[in-house]
C-alpha positions in Angstrom: 0.0 0.0 0.0 2.9 2.3 0.7 4.0 2.0 -3.0 0.5 3.1 -4.0 0.7 6.3 -2.0 4.3 7.0 -3.1 3.2 6.7 -6.8 0.6 9.3 -6.1 3.0 11.9 -4.7 2.7 11.1 -1.0 5.6 11.0 1.4 5.3 8.1 3.8 5.8 9.4 7.4 4.9 6.4 9.6 3.6 2.8 9.4 1.8 0.8 12.1 1.7 3.7 14.5 0.5 3.0 18.0 -1.3 5.9 19.6 -2.1 4.7 23.1 -4.0 1.5 22.6 -5.0 2.5 19.0 -3.1 1.7 15.9 -2.9 3.5 12.6 -1.8 1.6 9.5 -0.2 4.4 7.5 0.5 8.1 7.8 1.5 9.9 4.6 1.9 13.5 3.6 1.1 15.4 0.4 2.0 19.0 0.8 0.1 20.5 3.8 -2.2 17.4 4.0 -1.5 14.4 6.2 -3.5 11.3 5.3 -4.2 8.7 8.0 -4.8 5.5 6.0 -6.7 2.5 7.2 -5.8 -0.5 5.0 -8.4 -3.3 4.8 -8.1 -6.6 2.9 -10.6 -9.3 2.1 -10.1 -12.5 0.1 -12.5 -14.3 -2.2 -15.5 -15.7 -0.3 -15.5 -13.1 2.5 -18.9 -12.2 3.8 -18.2 -8.5 3.7 -16.1 -6.3 1.4 -13.0 -4.6 2.7 -14.8 -1.3 2.8 -17.8 -2.7 4.6 -15.4 -4.1 7.2 -14.8 -0.6 8.5 -17.5 -0.6 11.1 -18.9 2.4 13.0 -16.8 1.3 16.0 -13.7 1.1 13.9 -14.4 4.5 12.4 -14.8 6.0 15.9 -11.4 4.4 17.0 -9.7 5.9 13.9 -11.1 9.4 14.6 -9.8 9.1 18.2 -6.4 7.9 17.0 -6.3 10.8 14.4 -7.1 13.3 17.1 -4.4 11.9 19.4 -1.8 11.8 16.6 -2.6 15.4 15.7 -2.2 16.6 19.2 1.0 14.7 19.9 2.9 14.9 16.6 1.3 16.5 13.6 0.0 19.8 14.9 3.6 21.0 15.5 4.9 19.7 12.1 6.0 22.5 9.8 3.7 23.1 6.9 1.0 20.7 8.0 -2.4 22.3 7.9 -4.9 19.4 8.0 -5.5 15.7 8.5 -7.8 13.4 6.5 -8.8 9.8 7.2 -8.7 7.6 4.1 -9.5 4.0 3.6 -7.7 1.7 1.2 -9.6 -1.5 0.3 -7.2 -4.1 -1.1 -8.5 -7.2 -2.9 -6.9 -9.9 -4.9 -8.5 -11.2 -8.1 -7.0 -13.3 -10.9 -3.4 -12.8 -9.6 -3.8 -9.0 -9.5 -3.9 -6.7 -6.6 -6.8 -4.2 -6.8 -6.9 -1.1 -4.6 -10.1 0.9 -4.0 -8.9 4.1 -2.3 -11.5 6.4 -0.7 -10.2 9.9 0.3 -11.9 11.4 3.3 -13.8 8.2 4.0 -14.2 8.9 7.6 -15.1 12.3 9.1 -14.5 13.3 12.6 
């Protein structure tokens, strides 16, 4: 997933970040924007899609983690003006890796 973001002009800042008891998969920067990215995968035969697996409870935990990360690290970072929570749904079909990337998927 990091390669996907790098190819789109993002700079990878952190991976698998623990914020208290919460975890953030990826933190990437593009100019003044920092994207907190939740990466979800599902294989063939799953009952839900990768996007559907981001439940309301998971969304609330991501918002809490984003707020904590902002207060502890991002707010003081030069040039950073805003944070967005994105979701990357990764699936595997016919030997190919498919990415459905939703910008601003979760609002907080």
